[in-house]
Structures are given as structure tokens and as C-alpha cells.
C-alpha positions in Angstrom: 5.4 12.8 10.6 8.2 12.4 8.2 10.3 15.5 7.5 10.0 17.3 4.2 13.6 16.2 3.2 12.6 12.6 3.8 9.4 13.1 1.8 11.5 14.4 -1.1 13.9 11.5 -0.8 11.1 8.9 -0.8 9.4 10.6 -3.8 12.7 10.5 -5.8 13.1 6.8 -5.0 9.4 6.1 -5.9 9.7 8.1 -9.1 12.8 6.2 -10.2 11.1 2.9 -9.3 7.9 3.9 -11.3 10.0 4.7 -14.4 11.7 1.3 -14.1 8.4 -0.5 -13.4 6.6 1.1 -16.3 9.5 0.3 -18.7 9.5 -3.4 -17.6 5.7 -3.7 -17.8 5.7 -2.1 -21.3 8.4 -4.5 -22.4 6.7 -7.7 -21.2 3.0 -6.9 -21.8 1.0 -7.5 -25.0 0.0 -4.5 -27.0 -3.8 -4.1 -27.5 -5.1 -4.4 -31.0 -8.1 -2.8 -32.5 -9.8 0.2 -31.0 -8.1 1.9 -28.1 -10.1 2.3 -25.0 -10.4 5.7 -23.4 -7.7 6.2 -20.8 -7.7 9.4 -18.8 -4.3 10.7 -17.9 -3.8 11.9 -14.3 -2.4 15.2 -13.3 -0.7 13.4 -10.4 2.1 10.9 -11.1 2.1 7.4 -9.8 5.0 8.3 -7.5 3.0 11.1 -5.9 0.0 8.8 -5.3 2.4 6.1 -3.8 4.0 8.8 -1.6 0.6 9.9 -0.3 -0.3 6.4 0.6 3.0 5.9 2.4 2.5 9.1 4.2 -1.0 8.1 5.3 0.3 4.9 6.8 3.0 6.8 8.7 0.7 9.6 9.8 -1.4 8.0 12.5 -4.7 9.0 10.8 -7.3 6.2 10.8 -9.3 7.5 7.9 -7.7 8.1 4.5 -10.3 10.6 3.5 -9.6 12.9 6.5 -5.9 12.5 6.0 -6.1 13.4 2.3 -8.5 16.4 2.7 -6.9 17.9 5.8 -3.2 17.0 5.6 -2.5 16.6 1.9 -4.9 19.2 0.3 -4.3 21.8 3.0 -1.0 21.4 4.9 1.1 19.6 2.3 -0.3 21.5 -0.7 3.1 23.0 -1.5 4.5 19.5 -1.9 1.6 18.3 -4.1 0.7 21.3 -6.4 -1.6 19.3 -8.7 -3.8 17.5 -6.1 -6.9 15.8 -7.4 -10.3 15.4 -5.8 -10.7 12.7 -3.2 -12.8 10.5 -5.5 -10.0 10.7 -8.2 -7.3 9.8 -5.7 -9.3 6.7 -4.7 -9.4 5.7 -8.4 -5.7 6.3 -8.8 -4.9 4.1 -5.7 -6.0 1.1 -7.7 -3.5 1.8 -10.4 -0.6 2.0 -8.0 -1.4 -1.0 -5.8 1.0 -3.4 -7.4 3.9 -0.9 -8.0 3.5 0.3 -4.4 3.7 -3.2 -3.0 6.8 -4.0 -5.0 8.3 -0.7 -4.1 7.8 -1.2 -0.4 9.1 -4.8 -0.6 12.2 -4.1 -2.8 13.2 -0.6 -1.8 11.8 0.5 1.6 12.0 -2.6 3.7 15.7 -3.1 3.3 17.6 -6.4 3.5 16.8 -9.2 6.0 19.6 -9.6 8.6 18.5 -13.1 9.4 16.7 -12.1 12.6 12.9 -12.1 12.5 10.3 -11.5 15.1 7.0 -13.4 15.2 4.0 -12.4 17.2 2.8 -15.4 19.3 -0.4 -13.9 20.4 -3.1 -16.7 20.6 -5.8 -16.3 17.9 -9.4 -17.0 18.8 -10.7 -19.0 15.9 -14.2 -20.0 17.2 -16.4 -19.8 20.3 -15.4 -22.3 23.0 -18.7 -24.4 22.8 -18.1 -24.9 19.1 -14.6 -26.2 19.3 -15.6 -29.8 19.2 -18.2 -29.3 16.4 -15.9 -27.6 13.9 -13.2 -29.8 12.4 -11.4 -27.3 10.2 -8.8 -26.4 12.8 -8.8 -29.8 14.5 -5.6 -30.2 16.4 -4.9 -26.5 16.2 -7.8 -24.7 17.9 -7.9 -25.4 21.6 -10.0 -23.4 24.0 -10.1 -20.3 21.9 -6.3 -20.4 21.1 -4.4 -21.1 18.0 -0.9 -22.4 18.3 0.7 -21.8 14.9 3.7 -24.0 14.4 
């Protein structure tokens, strides 16, 4: 698990990124006209939701619901004083999907050094008896292996 200092550091970076992202989207999106649709404000910020999702992927938990209810709502309650219900956090995840993806790509991944690693594990694309029937991967699929070039 990430230390509390690192959690605070990631939150600060995510919060700064969210402020920048919101300013850019407000600048380049069209303003709605007519009646305004109901929009429920959240007690948790976008940066907090993003941080919870990052912590989940680093935690080793396989189920987000168990992670959220056990780890965030109980053990990390002092870091997230305004936690919301599990159903609400799932709704909020949708709103931060694009900012989270951009944040990970632009901030957390760092710069490419020019060295990349590729997994060359063969991919089974169809059952061996069907290889000669299916022509979608003709020339690629051979005996349950896929050689990506």
C-alpha cells in the first residue's frame, strides 16, 4: 500500500490537474441554452474519486466494492472525511473516467526513455480445429498462437 505522504502527494497533483482540466473544458465546451438540467453536486471532489481509483489499482484487492467499503470507508476514513455511499462512488467514477485517464497518462506515467518492453506471449485466437475455417486472422493465427508483428 502507498504511504500516507504519497497519498497526499498524489491527491495534490490530482487536485491541481482537475482544476486545470475543468478550466480547459469550461473554456472549450458549448454553454447549454434553455432550461438547466438538474445536476447533483458531490461532497467528494473529482481528485478524491480519482485518488480512490488509483489506490484501488495499487491495493491488490480484486473487488472494488470490498476495497471501498473495507479500506476507504473504515481504515482510510481520516483521509476521506466526506465519503459517500458505494452506489454514489460508482456514479462518480463515470464522471472522472476521462480526467483520470489523462492524469495517469500525462502526470503519473512519466516520460518515455526510449526503452519499451513488449509481452510476446502467444494469444490463442480460436480452437485449433477451426483455424482453417475462420479467415479473419488468416496468416496470423497458427495452431492457437498469434504472432503479432
